[in-house]
C-alpha positions as CSV (number, residue, x, y, z in Angstrom):
1,X,4.4,46.2,21.9
2,X,0.8,46.4,20.7
3,X,2.0,47.2,17.2
4,X,4.4,44.2,17.2
5,X,1.5,41.9,18.4
6,X,-0.7,43.3,15.6
7,X,2.0,42.6,13.0
8,X,2.4,39.0,14.3
9,X,-1.4,38.3,14.2
10,X,-1.5,39.7,10.7
11,X,1.4,37.6,9.6
12,X,-0.3,34.5,11.0
13,X,-3.5,35.3,9.1
14,X,-1.6,35.8,5.9
15,X,0.3,32.6,6.2
16,X,-2.9,30.7,7.0
17,X,-4.5,32.1,3.8
18,X,-1.4,31.1,1.8
19,X,-1.8,27.5,2.8
20,X,-5.6,27.7,2.0
21,X,-4.7,28.3,-1.7
22,X,-7.4,26.8,-3.9
23,X,-6.0,24.6,-6.7
24,X,-6.3,25.6,-10.3
25,X,-5.4,23.9,-13.6
26,X,-6.4,20.8,-15.6
27,X,-6.2,18.3,-12.7
28,X,-6.6,14.6,-13.5
29,X,-7.2,12.3,-10.6
30,X,-5.7,8.8,-10.3
31,X,-8.0,5.9,-9.7
32,X,-6.9,5.8,-6.0
33,X,-7.5,9.5,-5.5
34,X,-10.9,9.3,-7.2
35,X,-11.9,6.6,-4.7
36,X,-10.6,8.8,-1.8
37,X,-12.7,11.7,-3.2
38,X,-15.8,9.5,-3.3
39,X,-15.2,8.5,0.4
40,X,-14.6,12.1,1.3
41,X,-18.1,13.0,0.0
42,X,-19.5,10.6,2.5
43,X,-17.3,11.7,5.3
44,X,-15.8,8.2,5.6
45,X,-13.9,7.8,8.8
46,X,-10.3,6.6,9.5
47,X,-10.7,3.2,11.1
48,X,-7.9,4.1,13.6
49,X,-10.3,6.5,15.4
50,X,-13.5,5.7,17.1
51,X,-15.2,9.0,16.5
52,X,-17.3,8.7,13.4
53,X,-16.3,5.1,12.7
54,X,-18.5,3.0,10.5
55,X,-20.9,5.8,9.6
56,X,-21.3,8.8,7.3
57,X,-19.9,12.1,8.7
58,X,-19.7,15.6,7.5
59,X,-16.8,16.2,5.0
60,X,-14.7,19.3,6.1
61,X,-12.0,19.8,3.5
62,X,-9.9,17.9,1.0
63,X,-6.6,18.7,-0.6
64,X,-5.1,17.0,-3.6
65,X,-1.7,17.1,-5.2
66,X,-1.2,18.8,-8.6
67,X,-0.5,15.5,-10.3
68,X,-3.7,14.0,-8.9
69,X,-2.0,11.1,-7.2
70,X,-1.9,12.1,-3.6
71,X,-4.7,13.5,-1.3
72,X,-5.7,14.1,2.3
73,X,-9.0,15.1,3.9
74,X,-10.7,15.8,7.2
75,X,-14.2,14.9,8.2
76,X,-16.4,16.1,11.2
77,X,-18.1,13.4,13.3
78,X,-19.8,16.0,15.5
79,X,-22.7,18.5,15.1
80,X,-20.2,21.2,14.2
81,X,-16.4,21.5,13.8
82,X,-14.1,24.5,13.4
83,X,-11.7,24.2,10.4
84,X,-8.9,26.1,12.2
85,X,-5.6,25.3,10.6
86,X,-6.7,22.0,9.2
87,X,-6.0,23.1,5.6
88,X,-2.4,23.7,6.5
89,X,-2.3,20.3,8.2
90,X,-3.9,18.5,5.3
91,X,-1.5,20.0,2.8
92,X,1.5,18.9,5.0
93,X,0.2,15.3,5.2
94,X,-0.7,15.3,1.5
95,X,2.8,16.5,0.5
96,X,4.5,13.8,2.6
97,X,3.4,11.2,0.0
98,X,3.2,13.4,-3.1
99,X,6.8,13.0,-4.3
100,X,7.3,16.7,-4.6
101,X,4.0,17.5,-6.3
102,X,2.4,20.5,-4.4
103,X,-1.0,20.0,-2.8
104,X,-3.8,22.5,-2.9
105,X,-7.4,22.8,-1.6
106,X,-9.8,20.8,-3.7
107,X,-13.0,21.0,-1.8
108,X,-14.6,22.3,1.4
109,X,-17.6,20.4,2.6
110,X,-19.2,19.0,-0.6
111,X,-18.3,22.0,-2.7
112,X,-15.6,21.4,-5.3
113,X,-13.5,24.6,-5.4
114,X,-10.6,23.5,-7.7
115,X,-10.7,25.7,-10.8
116,X,-10.2,24.3,-14.3
117,X,-11.5,25.2,-17.8
118,X,-14.9,23.6,-16.9
119,X,-15.3,24.2,-13.2
120,X,-14.8,28.0,-13.4
121,X,-17.1,28.4,-10.3
122,X,-17.4,26.2,-7.3
123,X,-19.7,23.2,-7.8
124,X,-21.8,21.9,-4.9
125,X,-22.6,18.1,-4.6
126,X,-26.0,17.8,-3.1
127,X,-26.4,15.6,-0.1
128,X,-29.4,13.8,-1.6
129,X,-27.0,12.3,-4.2
130,X,-25.3,10.2,-1.6
131,X,-27.8,7.5,-2.3
132,X,-26.6,7.6,-6.0
133,X,-22.8,7.5,-5.9
134,X,-22.6,6.9,-9.6
135,X,-24.2,10.3,-10.2
136,X,-21.6,11.9,-7.9
137,X,-18.8,10.2,-9.9
138,X,-20.4,11.4,-13.1
139,X,-20.5,15.0,-12.0
140,X,-16.8,14.8,-11.0
141,X,-16.0,13.3,-14.4
142,X,-18.1,15.8,-16.3
143,X,-16.2,18.6,-14.5
144,X,-13.0,17.2,-16.2
145,X,-11.3,15.8,-13.1
146,X,-11.4,12.1,-13.9
147,X,-10.8,10.3,-17.3
148,X,-11.2,6.7,-16.1
149,X,-14.2,4.5,-16.5
150,X,-16.4,5.5,-13.5
151,X,-18.5,2.3,-14.0
152,X,-15.5,0.3,-12.8
153,X,-15.3,2.2,-9.4
154,X,-16.2,0.2,-6.3
155,X,-19.6,0.6,-4.7
156,X,-20.0,2.6,-1.4
157,X,-22.2,1.4,1.5
158,X,-24.6,4.3,2.2
159,X,-24.8,3.5,5.9
160,X,-21.2,2.8,6.8
161,X,-19.5,5.0,4.1
162,X,-17.1,2.2,3.3
163,X,-16.0,0.9,-0.1
164,X,-17.9,-2.2,-1.1
165,X,-15.4,-4.2,-3.2
166,X,-18.0,-6.8,-4.0
167,X,-20.0,-4.5,-6.2
168,X,-19.4,-1.7,-8.7
169,X,-20.6,1.8,-8.2
170,X,-23.4,1.0,-10.7
171,X,-24.6,-1.7,-8.3
172,X,-23.3,-4.5,-10.6
173,X,-21.7,-7.5,-8.8
174,X,-17.9,-8.0,-9.2
175,X,-17.4,-11.4,-10.8
176,X,-13.7,-11.4,-11.8
177,X,-11.9,-14.6,-10.7
178,X,-9.3,-13.3,-8.3
179,X,-7.0,-15.5,-6.1
180,X,-8.4,-15.6,-2.6
181,X,-5.7,-13.3,-1.2
182,X,-6.2,-10.6,-3.8
183,X,-10.0,-11.0,-3.5
184,X,-9.7,-9.9,0.1
185,X,-7.9,-6.7,-0.7
186,X,-8.9,-3.3,-2.0
187,X,-10.2,-2.5,-5.5
188,X,-6.8,-0.8,-6.2
189,X,-5.1,-4.1,-5.6
190,X,-7.6,-5.9,-7.8
191,X,-7.2,-3.4,-10.6
192,X,-3.4,-3.8,-10.5
193,X,-3.9,-7.6,-10.5
194,X,-5.9,-7.4,-13.7
195,X,-3.1,-5.3,-15.2
196,X,-0.6,-7.8,-14.0
197,X,-2.5,-10.8,-15.5
198,X,-4.0,-9.2,-18.6
199,X,-1.7,-6.3,-19.3
200,X,0.8,-8.1,-21.6
201,X,2.2,-11.4,-22.9
202,X,5.5,-11.2,-21.0
203,X,7.0,-14.6,-20.2
204,X,8.0,-13.8,-16.6
205,X,5.8,-12.1,-14.0
206,X,6.4,-11.6,-10.3
207,X,4.1,-10.1,-7.6
208,X,5.6,-8.9,-4.3
209,X,3.8,-7.4,-1.3
210,X,4.5,-6.1,2.2
211,X,1.9,-5.7,4.9
212,X,1.4,-2.3,6.5
213,X,0.5,-1.5,10.1
214,X,-3.1,-0.6,9.0
215,X,-3.4,-4.3,7.8
216,X,-3.4,-3.3,4.1
217,X,-0.7,-4.3,1.7
218,X,1.7,-2.3,-0.5
219,X,2.6,-4.1,-3.6
220,X,4.9,-4.1,-6.6
221,X,4.9,-6.3,-9.7
222,X,7.1,-6.7,-12.7
223,X,6.6,-8.4,-16.1
224,X,9.3,-9.0,-18.7
225,X,10.8,-11.5,-21.1
226,X,14.2,-11.5,-19.5
227,X,14.3,-14.0,-16.6
228,X,12.7,-15.0,-13.3
229,X,15.6,-13.5,-11.4
230,X,15.3,-10.2,-13.2
231,X,11.6,-9.7,-12.7
232,X,11.7,-10.8,-9.1
233,X,14.6,-8.4,-8.4
234,X,12.7,-5.5,-10.0
235,X,9.5,-6.3,-8.1
236,X,11.4,-6.4,-4.8
237,X,13.1,-3.1,-5.6
238,X,9.7,-1.5,-6.4
239,X,8.2,-2.9,-3.1
240,X,11.2,-1.8,-1.0
241,X,10.8,1.8,-2.2
242,X,7.5,2.0,-0.3
243,X,9.1,0.9,2.9
244,X,12.0,3.4,2.5
245,X,9.6,6.2,1.7
246,X,7.3,5.7,4.7
247,X,9.0,3.4,7.2
248,X,6.6,4.3,10.1
249,X,3.7,2.8,8.1
250,X,5.2,-0.7,8.3
251,X,5.8,-3.1,11.1
252,X,9.3,-3.2,12.7
253,X,11.8,-4.9,10.4
254,X,9.2,-5.3,7.7
255,X,10.3,-7.0,4.5
256,X,8.7,-7.6,1.1
257,X,7.5,-11.1,0.2
258,X,7.2,-12.9,-3.1
259,X,3.5,-14.0,-3.2
260,X,3.1,-15.0,-6.9
261,X,5.2,-16.2,-9.8
262,X,3.0,-15.6,-12.7
263,X,-0.4,-16.4,-11.3
264,X,0.8,-19.3,-9.2
265,X,1.0,-18.7,-5.4
266,X,4.5,-19.2,-4.0
267,X,5.2,-22.0,-1.5
268,X,6.6,-21.3,2.0
269,X,10.0,-22.4,0.8
270,X,10.0,-20.0,-2.1
271,X,8.9,-17.1,0.1
272,X,11.7,-17.9,2.6
273,X,14.4,-18.5,-0.1
274,X,13.7,-15.2,-2.0
275,X,13.5,-13.2,1.3
276,X,16.9,-14.6,2.3
277,X,18.4,-13.6,-1.0
278,X,17.3,-10.0,-0.8
279,X,17.5,-9.4,3.0
280,X,20.0,-12.0,4.3
281,X,19.2,-15.1,6.3
282,X,19.2,-13.5,9.7
283,X,16.8,-10.6,8.9
284,X,14.5,-13.0,6.9
285,X,14.4,-15.5,9.8
286,X,13.7,-12.8,12.4
287,X,10.8,-11.5,10.3
288,X,9.2,-14.9,9.7
289,X,9.6,-15.8,13.4
290,X,7.9,-12.5,14.4
291,X,5.1,-12.5,11.7
292,X,4.3,-16.2,11.0
293,X,1.0,-15.3,9.4
294,X,2.9,-14.7,6.1
295,X,3.6,-18.5,5.8
296,X,1.1,-21.3,5.5
297,X,2.9,-23.1,8.3
298,X,5.0,-21.7,11.2
299,X,8.6,-22.8,10.9
300,X,11.0,-23.2,13.8
301,X,14.2,-21.8,12.2
302,X,16.4,-22.7,15.2
303,X,15.3,-26.4,14.8
304,X,15.7,-26.1,11.0
305,X,19.2,-24.8,11.5
306,X,20.1,-27.7,13.8
307,X,18.8,-30.2,11.3
308,X,20.8,-28.6,8.5
309,X,23.9,-28.7,10.7
310,X,23.3,-32.3,11.6
311,X,22.9,-33.1,7.9
312,X,26.1,-31.3,7.1
313,X,28.0,-33.2,9.8
314,X,26.8,-36.5,8.4
315,X,27.9,-35.5,4.9
316,X,31.4,-34.5,6.2
317,X,31.7,-37.8,8.1
318,X,30.9,-39.7,4.9
319,X,33.6,-37.8,3.1
320,X,36.1,-38.7,5.9
321,X,35.1,-42.4,5.6
322,X,35.7,-42.2,1.9
323,X,39.2,-40.8,2.5
324,X,39.8,-43.6,5.0
325,X,38.7,-46.3,2.6
326,X,40.9,-44.8,-0.1
327,X,43.8,-44.9,2.5
328,X,44.3,-41.2,2.3
329,X,43.6,-41.0,6.0
330,X,44.9,-43.4,8.7
331,X,42.4,-44.9,11.2
332,X,43.8,-42.6,13.9
333,X,43.4,-39.5,11.7
334,X,39.9,-40.5,10.7
335,X,38.8,-41.0,14.4
336,X,40.4,-37.7,15.4
337,X,38.6,-35.7,12.6
338,X,35.3,-37.4,13.3
339,X,35.5,-36.7,17.0
340,X,36.2,-33.0,16.2
341,X,33.1,-32.8,14.0
342,X,30.9,-34.5,16.6
343,X,32.1,-32.2,19.4
């Protein structure tokens, strides 16, 4: 029995070590992952939890997918924390959104462990550099992990460890003229908006978004010279993929909404009309009734339906009157048909 228990303990230790595998290879971080890594360095908290909220914390560990597009990290809001099986948990969470790309350990505390041709040994990011986020980003770039323009990264508030989308990491103020809705969103949204507006000379462009439970938005856009219907359909398809991949991240019965045609904000009627095309009238109406914040003005769909029905009845009575005047219907047939409509 003791021997069996010893084998079980050894097996657990070996499996734990397997999941703690340090990444290696020429990893290239996406813009989003680079921003997440910067937040990790400050121990930025998850706003869902009160412990450690709105302040710097101790970074514990961070895992990143092999393609550099997905990541997950843990921070410690207390004097000390035990890592336990958090590497295993982080990898599992990371791989849920990595589209099949395996995740490996990138850093423990502020020590970058991922091995590439430059970072052959672990590199430690000194705590005193937290007041100079640009220098931290420069070290990460010099290690070969990020090829983007680090001067375009958003600033980080030293006290709250939150991204400051009003400034760049260099301290320079953001002065791009965004629409008010886009201006209120993250730097990732803003960067995509710039690509959307400036990325090409296509004739038709459509921007579609869906609001998540965490109050942020997932988005999809398309640009082409085909037609409005084509780019709107493709933008909806792209946006809908996010809902299908992680349905629990979105409100019940969530749907994507067309927010911009080109750079022009859509009207309430355009939002409703396109939603009905892609989701059906019933599902669209239920969504807008439940989440009226999407529209500029709350609409009573039941009253709207009654008005449409009344308008339809009036049109039909006019058609019946025309048939009566043309002597296609007798007076008796006309009255009978009109009474049936009104009832």
